[in-house]
C-alpha positions in Angstrom: 0.0 0.0 0.0 1.4 3.4 -0.9 2.5 5.7 1.9 0.4 9.0 1.9 2.3 12.0 0.6 4.2 13.7 3.3 3.8 10.9 5.8 7.0 9.6 7.4 8.3 6.3 6.0 7.6 3.2 8.2 10.7 2.2 10.2 12.6 -0.6 8.7 12.3 -3.9 10.6 15.6 -5.8 10.3 15.5 -9.3 9.0 18.9 -10.1 10.4 19.6 -10.7 14.1 21.8 -8.0 15.6 24.6 -10.4 16.6 24.9 -11.7 13.1 24.5 -8.2 11.6 27.5 -6.9 13.5 29.8 -9.5 12.0 28.3 -9.5 8.5 31.5 -8.1 6.8 33.6 -10.8 8.5 31.1 -13.4 7.2 31.4 -11.9 3.7 35.2 -12.2 4.0 34.8 -15.9 4.7 32.4 -16.4 1.8 34.8 -14.6 -0.5 37.5 -17.0 0.7 35.2 -19.9 -0.2 34.6 -18.5 -3.7 38.3 -17.9 -4.0 39.1 -21.6 -3.5 36.9 -22.6 -6.4 38.0 -19.8 -8.8 41.6 -20.2 -7.8 41.7 -23.8 -8.9 40.2 -23.1 -12.4 42.4 -20.1 -13.1 45.5 -22.0 -12.0 44.6 -24.9 -14.3 44.3 -22.5 -17.3 48.0 -21.7 -17.2 49.0 -25.3 -16.5 47.4 -27.0 -19.5 50.6 -26.8 -21.6 52.6 -28.3 -18.7 50.1 -31.1 -18.1 50.1 -31.9 -21.9 53.9 -32.4 -21.8 55.2 -36.0 -21.5 56.3 -37.4 -18.2 58.1 -36.4 -16.0 57.2 -32.8 -16.8 53.5 -33.6 -17.2 51.3 -36.6 -17.8 51.1 -36.4 -21.6 47.4 -35.3 -21.8 46.0 -34.8 -25.2 43.9 -31.7 -26.1 40.8 -33.9 -25.7 41.9 -35.1 -22.3 42.7 -31.6 -21.2 39.2 -30.5 -22.2 37.8 -33.4 -20.2 40.0 -32.4 -17.2 38.3 -29.0 -17.3 34.8 -30.3 -18.3 34.5 -33.3 -15.9 34.6 -30.7 -13.2 32.0 -28.6 -15.1 29.8 -31.6 -15.9 29.4 -32.7 -12.2 29.3 -29.0 -11.0 26.5 -28.0 -13.4 24.5 -31.3 -12.9 24.5 -31.0 -9.1 24.2 -27.2 -8.6 20.4 -27.1 -8.5 20.2 -30.0 -6.1 22.8 -28.5 -3.9 20.9 -25.3 -3.7 17.7 -27.1 -2.7 19.6 -29.2 0.0 21.0 -26.0 1.4 17.6 -24.4 1.7 16.3 -27.6 3.4 19.0 -28.8 5.8 21.1 -25.6 6.3 23.5 -23.7 4.1 26.4 -23.8 6.6 26.2 -27.6 6.6 26.4 -28.0 2.9 29.1 -25.3 2.7 31.3 -27.1 5.1 30.7 -30.5 3.5 31.3 -29.2 0.0 34.6 -27.4 1.0 35.8 -30.6 2.6 35.1 -32.7 -0.5 36.7 -30.1 -2.7 39.9 -30.3 -0.6 40.0 -34.1 -0.7 39.6 -34.0 -4.5 42.4 -31.5 -4.8 44.8 -33.6 -2.8 44.0 -36.7 -4.9 44.3 -34.8 -8.2 47.7 -33.6 -7.2 49.1 -37.1 -7.3 47.3 -38.3 -10.5 49.5 -40.7 -12.5 47.5 -40.5 -15.7 45.0 -38.2 -17.5 42.2 -40.6 -16.6 42.9 -40.2 -12.9 43.1 -36.5 -13.2 39.7 -36.4 -14.9 38.2 -38.5 -12.1 39.5 -36.4 -9.3 38.6 -33.2 -11.0 35.0 -34.6 -11.1 35.2 -35.1 -7.4 36.3 -31.5 -7.0 33.3 -30.5 -9.1 31.1 -32.4 -6.7 32.4 -30.4 -3.7 32.3 -27.1 -5.5 28.6 -27.6 -6.5 27.8 -27.4 -2.8 30.1 -24.4 -2.1 28.9 -21.9 -4.7 25.2 -21.8 -4.1 25.7 -21.8 -0.3 28.0 -18.8 -0.4 25.6 -16.5 -2.2 22.6 -17.9 -0.2 24.3 -17.1 3.1 25.2 -13.6 1.8 21.5 -12.9 1.0 20.6 -13.9 4.5 23.2 -11.9 6.5 22.7 -8.6 4.7 19.6 -6.4 4.6 18.1 -5.8 1.2 19.6 -2.3 0.8 23.1 -3.6 1.4 22.8 -6.7 -0.8 23.9 -5.0 -4.1 27.1 -3.7 -2.4 27.8 -7.1 -0.8 27.2 -9.0 -4.1 29.6 -6.5 -5.9 32.3 -7.3 -3.4 31.5 -11.0 -3.6 31.9 -10.8 -7.4 35.1 -8.9 -7.0 36.6 -11.9 -5.2 36.3 -13.7 -8.6 38.7 -11.1 -10.0 41.0 -11.7 -7.0 41.0 -15.4 -7.8 41.7 -14.8 -11.5 44.7 -12.6 -10.4 46.1 -14.9 -7.8 45.5 -18.2 -9.7 47.7 -17.8 -12.8 50.5 -16.1 -10.8 50.5 -18.7 -8.1 50.3 -21.4 -10.8 53.2 -20.0 -12.7 55.4 -19.7 -9.5 54.5 -23.3 -8.5 55.2 -24.7 -12.0 58.6 -23.0 -12.1 59.7 -24.5 -8.8 57.6 -27.7 -8.3 55.9 -30.5 -10.2 52.6 -29.9 -12.0 50.6 -31.5 -9.1 51.5 -28.7 -6.8 48.8 -26.5 -8.5 46.2 -28.8 -6.9 48.0 -29.5 -3.6 48.1 -25.7 -2.9 44.3 -25.9 -2.4 44.6 -28.1 0.7 45.9 -25.5 3.2 43.5 -22.9 1.8 40.6 -25.4 2.4 41.8 -26.0 6.0 41.8 -22.3 6.8 38.4 -21.8 5.1 36.8 -24.7 7.2 38.0 -23.2 10.5 36.8 -19.7 9.6 33.4 -21.1 8.4 32.9 -23.0 11.6 33.6 -20.0 13.8 31.9 -17.1 11.9 29.3 -18.3 9.4 25.7 -18.6 10.7 23.4 -21.4 9.5 20.1 -20.6 7.7 17.5 -22.6 5.9 14.0 -22.3 4.6 11.7 -22.5 7.6 8.9 -24.0 5.5 10.6 -26.1 2.9 7.5 -28.1 2.1 7.5 -31.6 0.7 10.5 -33.0 -1.1 10.2 -33.2 -4.8 12.4 -36.2 -5.6 11.1 -36.5 -9.2 11.9 -32.9 -10.0 15.4 -33.2 -8.4 16.1 -36.4 -10.3 14.9 -34.9 -13.6 17.1 -31.8 -13.1 20.2 -33.9 -12.5 19.6 -36.2 -15.4 18.7 -33.4 -17.8 21.6 -31.2 -17.0 24.2 -34.0 -17.0 23.0 -35.3 -20.4 22.9 -31.8 -21.9 26.4 -30.8 -20.6 27.8 -34.3 -21.6 26.5 -33.9 -25.2 28.0 -30.4 -25.4 31.4 -31.6 -24.2 31.3 -34.7 -26.4 30.5 -32.5 -29.4 33.5 -30.3 -28.7 35.7 -33.3 -28.2 34.8 -34.9 -31.5 34.6 -31.5 -33.3 31.4 -32.8 -34.7 28.0 -31.9 -33.3 26.2 -34.1 -35.9 27.6 -37.3 -34.3 24.8 -39.7 -33.2 26.0 -39.9 -29.6 26.1 -36.1 -29.4 22.7 -35.6 -30.9 21.2 -38.3 -28.6 22.7 -36.8 -25.5 21.8 -33.2 -26.2 18.3 -34.1 -27.4 17.8 -36.4 -24.4 18.9 -33.7 -22.0 16.6 -31.1 -23.5 13.7 -33.6 -23.5 14.3 -34.4 -19.8 14.6 -30.7 -18.9 11.4 -30.1 -20.8 9.8 -32.8 -18.7 11.3 -31.2 -15.6 9.6 -27.8 -16.5 6.3 -29.6 -17.2 6.4 -31.4 -13.9 7.4 -28.3 -11.9 4.5 -26.3 -13.4 2.0 -28.9 -12.3 3.5 -29.9 -9.0 1.9 -28.8 -5.7 5.4 -28.6 -4.2 7.8 -27.7 -7.0 11.5 -27.7 -6.5 11.6 -24.4 -8.2 8.8 -22.0 -9.1 9.0 -21.9 -12.9 6.8 -18.7 -12.9 9.9 -16.7 -12.0 11.1 -17.2 -15.5 8.0 -15.3 -16.7 9.6 -12.1 -15.4 11.6 -10.6 -18.3 14.3 -9.1 -16.0 14.9 -12.5 -14.3 15.1 -14.4 -17.6 17.3 -11.8 -19.2 19.6 -11.9 -16.2 20.2 -15.6 -16.3 20.5 -15.5 -20.1 23.2 -12.8 -19.8 25.1 -14.9 -17.3 25.1 -17.9 -19.7 26.0 -15.8 -22.8 28.9 -13.9 -21.3 30.5 -17.1 -19.9 29.9 -18.9 -23.2 32.0 -16.2 -24.9 34.7 -15.8 -22.2 35.3 -19.5 -21.3 36.1 -20.4 -24.9 38.5 -17.5 -25.2 40.2 -18.3 -21.9 40.9 -21.8 -23.0 42.6 -20.9 -26.3 44.4 -17.8 -24.9 46.6 -20.0 -22.8 47.9 -21.8 -25.9 48.3 -18.5 -27.7 50.4 -17.0 -24.9 52.5 -20.0 -24.2 52.7 -22.0 -27.5 52.6 -19.2 -30.0 54.2 -16.3 -28.1 56.5 -18.5 -26.0 55.7 -17.0 -22.6 56.1 -19.1 -19.5 53.2 -20.1 -17.3 54.2 -17.3 -14.8 54.4 -14.7 -17.6 51.1 -15.8 -18.9 49.6 -15.4 -15.5 51.0 -11.9 -15.1 49.4 -10.9 -18.4 46.0 -11.8 -17.0 46.5 -9.3 -14.1 44.8 -6.3 -16.0 41.6 -8.4 -16.4 41.6 -9.3 -12.7 42.5 -5.8 -11.5 39.6 -4.4 -13.5 37.2 -6.8 -11.9 38.5 -6.1 -8.4 38.3 -2.4 -8.8 35.0 -2.0 -10.6 32.8 -4.9 -9.4 32.3 -3.6 -5.9 31.4 -0.2 -7.3 29.1 -1.4 -10.1 26.0 -0.8 -7.8 26.8 3.0 -7.8 26.8 3.1 -11.6 23.6 1.0 -11.7 21.9 3.5 -9.2 22.7 6.3 -11.6 22.1 4.8 -15.0 20.0 1.7 -14.4 20.9 -2.0 -14.8 19.9 -2.0 -18.5 22.3 0.7 -19.6 25.2 -0.6 -17.4 24.9 -4.3 -18.4 24.4 -3.4 -22.1 27.6 -1.3 -22.0 29.4 -4.1 -20.2 28.4 -6.6 -22.8 29.6 -4.3 -25.6 32.9 -3.9 -23.8 33.3 -7.7 -23.5 32.4 -8.1 -27.2 35.0 -5.4 -28.2 37.6 -7.2 -26.1 36.8 -10.6 -27.7 36.8 -9.2 -31.2 40.2 -7.7 -30.6 41.7 -11.2 -30.5 40.9 -11.3 -34.2 43.6 -8.7 -34.6 46.3 -10.5 -32.6 49.3 -12.1 -34.3 52.6 -13.5 -33.2 54.1 -10.0 -32.7 51.2 -8.1 -31.0 52.7 -5.7 -28.4 52.3 -6.7 -24.7 50.6 -3.4 -23.8 47.9 -4.0 -26.4 47.1 -7.4 -24.9 47.0 -5.9 -21.4 44.6 -3.2 -22.6 42.3 -5.8 -24.2 42.3 -7.9 -21.0 41.5 -4.7 -18.9 38.6 -3.9 -21.2 37.2 -7.4 -20.8 37.6 -7.3 -17.0 35.8 -3.9 -16.9 32.9 -5.2 -19.0 32.6 -8.3 -16.8 32.7 -6.2 -13.6 29.6 -4.2 -14.8 27.7 -7.3 -15.9 28.0 -9.9 -13.1 26.9 -7.9 -10.0 23.8 -6.3 -11.5 22.5 -9.5 -13.1 23.3 -11.5 -9.9 21.3 -9.0 -7.9 18.4 -9.2 -10.4 18.3 -13.0 -10.0 18.7 -13.2 -6.3 16.3 -10.4 -5.4 13.6 -11.9 -7.6 13.3 -14.8 -5.2 12.3 -14.7 -1.5 15.1 -14.9 1.0 14.1 -18.4 2.1 14.7 -19.6 -1.5 18.2 -18.0 -1.7 19.9 -21.4 -2.2 17.7 -22.2 -5.3 18.3 -18.7 -6.7 22.0 -19.0 -6.3 21.9 -22.5 -7.9 20.0 -21.1 -10.9 22.6 -18.3 -11.2 25.5 -20.7 -11.1 23.9 -23.4 -13.3 23.4 -21.0 -16.2 27.0 -19.8 -15.7 28.4 -23.3 -15.8 26.3 -24.5 -18.7 27.2 -21.4 -20.7 30.9 -22.0 -19.9 30.7 -25.6 -20.9 29.0 -24.6 -24.2 31.8 -22.0 -24.7 34.6 -24.5 -24.3 32.9 -27.2 -26.3 31.5 -25.2 -29.2 34.3 -22.6 -29.5 36.9 -25.3 -28.9 35.3 -27.3 -31.7 35.5 -24.3 -34.0 39.1 -23.7 -33.1 40.1 -27.4 -33.6 38.2 -27.7 -36.9 39.7 -24.5 -38.4 43.2 -25.5 -37.2 43.0 -29.0 -38.6 41.9 -27.6 -42.0 44.8 -25.1 -42.1 47.5 -27.4 -40.9 46.7 -30.5 -43.1 48.5 -29.1 -46.1 51.7 -28.7 -44.2 52.0 -32.3 -42.8 53.4 -33.8 -46.0 56.9 -34.2 -44.5 55.5 -35.8 -41.3 55.8 -39.6 -41.1 52.4 -41.2 -42.0 52.1 -43.0 -38.7 52.0 -39.8 -36.7 50.3 -37.5 -39.3 46.8 -37.8 -37.7 48.2 -37.1 -34.2 50.3 -34.1 -35.5 47.1 -32.4 -36.8 45.1 -32.7 -33.5 46.3 -29.5 -31.9 49.1 -26.9 -31.9 50.9 -28.7 -29.0 50.8 -32.0 -31.0 52.2 -30.3 -34.1 54.9 -28.5 -32.2 55.9 -31.8 -30.5 56.3 -33.5 -33.9 58.2 -30.5 -35.3 60.6 -30.7 -32.3 61.3 -34.4 -33.1 62.0 -33.6 -36.7 64.9 -31.4 -35.7 65.7 -27.7 -35.9 66.0 -27.7 -39.7 63.2 -29.9 -40.9 60.9 -28.9 -38.0 61.2 -25.1 -38.3 58.8 -24.7 -41.3 56.2 -27.0 -39.6 56.4 -25.0 -36.3 55.9 -21.8 -38.3 52.9 -23.3 -40.1 51.4 -24.4 -36.8 51.7 -20.9 -35.3 50.0 -19.4 -38.4 47.3 -22.0 -38.5 46.5 -21.5 -34.8 46.4 -17.7 -35.1 44.0 -18.1 -38.1 41.8 -20.5 -36.1 41.9 -18.1 -33.1 40.7 -15.2 -35.2 37.7 -17.1 -36.4 36.9 -18.3 -32.8 37.3 -14.8 -31.4 34.8 -13.4 -33.9 32.3 -16.1 -33.0 32.8 -15.3 -29.3 32.2 -11.6 -29.9 29.0 -12.4 -31.8 27.7 -14.3 -28.8 28.5 -11.3 -26.6 26.6 -9.0 -28.9 23.6 -11.3 -28.7 23.9 -10.9 -24.9 24.0 -7.1 -25.3 20.7 -7.2 -27.3 19.0 -9.5 -24.6 19.9 -7.2 -21.7 19.2 -4.1 -23.7 15.7 -5.3 -24.4 14.6 -7.0 -21.2 16.6 -5.8 -18.2 14.9 -2.9 -16.2 16.1 0.6 -16.7 16.7 3.1 -13.9 14.1 2.5 -11.2 11.8 5.5 -10.5 11.5 6.9 -7.0 8.8 5.0 -5.2 6.8 5.5 -2.0 5.9 1.8 -1.6 6.6 0.3 1.8 10.0 -1.4 1.4 10.4 -5.1 2.0 12.3 -4.4 5.2 9.0 -3.4 7.0 7.5 -6.8 6.4 7.9 -9.5 9.0 11.1 -11.6 8.5 10.5 -14.9 6.6 13.4 -16.7 8.0 15.5 -17.0 11.1 19.3 -17.4 11.2 21.1 -19.4 13.9 24.6 -18.7 15.2 
């Protein structure tokens, strides 16, 4: 009901107990630490792919396909379980699932460090994904329940900035570790971080849950897991084969979409749905989750091939490659916590559209890179990408999370992260497939001097080609190495333009459907309503 003109506003009734409210920023620090663990691992792995691809004892001789699976086995399990993890947090308590997920992630990290083969690495990465699936939704759900509504945009911006911190620390840490220790140290470093995080969580983080979770929806939960796993598996398999017309790929993707359609049908008719599908009828909510998926589709594919560009084509070490990512991370750390101020002035639609256009410009710039592009140009492009990301993720995350009631924060966080992970998996698979296909087509004409027995292997990836060139010797191998660099750069240009096109689609989506600058309102704010949920110490 509108407040009469000139009447004083009703006093805000806090949702958060005073004892928890006083330590909310400490709690946010712990949540950022939890996010840092997950992001740190992936950003470290990005600079280590070349080392892991090297033969033993330097690496474990992983092929490009096995490297993609080492990344995507994590994503497959992560994306498949995110929604279920969010629901469990809402039901049994977010602190409990946060602690359990962090512990499993640490165990998977320790096992991955001592992998003796690509198959083992893929398995333990999947275990890490299992743990991370319970960490990510819980962190954002806890955040929504320890901050009042007016402080949530600021807190989410700082939370998102921790992603930039992880992007910065990860590659540098990975580079330092790879220069002084064996490749497994990039995973073993997670263990002490996990131990510190568990202690801090146990002391500081309050527990929270949905006070009226209702009946369990086992059919809906089962359909969500099966549908997401089939869809993501089909996407990954298509990228691995560089052929999305393969029967196994079509069956997996079609089966996943069919099961997810059944999930939506079931949820719409259920008296106790796992997720209220009607939220997707809100244009702002649907546009926000679509923007998350599209921006990560574009960026994850570029992140994968940029490691090979910097290390294989340009010859930079893992540490040098990590340092070159610093501008992207710095931009996120600086601008993400302040994005709310820009949104307050110009509105989410204008800010997110501008952010998407910056990301698209940064991605398109890769189409101009060659073997001699100055370092300062690369740094500028990474900074532009980071600035764009910093003005996209906080506003769209706020739009998703504030569209749902506090007691459903775990489900909202799961939706946010599921779309991000599925978009990222699509990016690596589809754009990786484009990169691989164009590279193979360009390099085939230069493999005439390669022995017939290794010709197929030599054309798989730039690392495989450079490995064969090295065995041919400095004289015979030099032309092949030069051809490999040229073919990779050409493939990178095509892939970068595809990524930029996807980002432009994202700009159109947010430009059409996200809300603009909110008008001044005299409605009674949410804070005057009775709290829906209680937190426990």
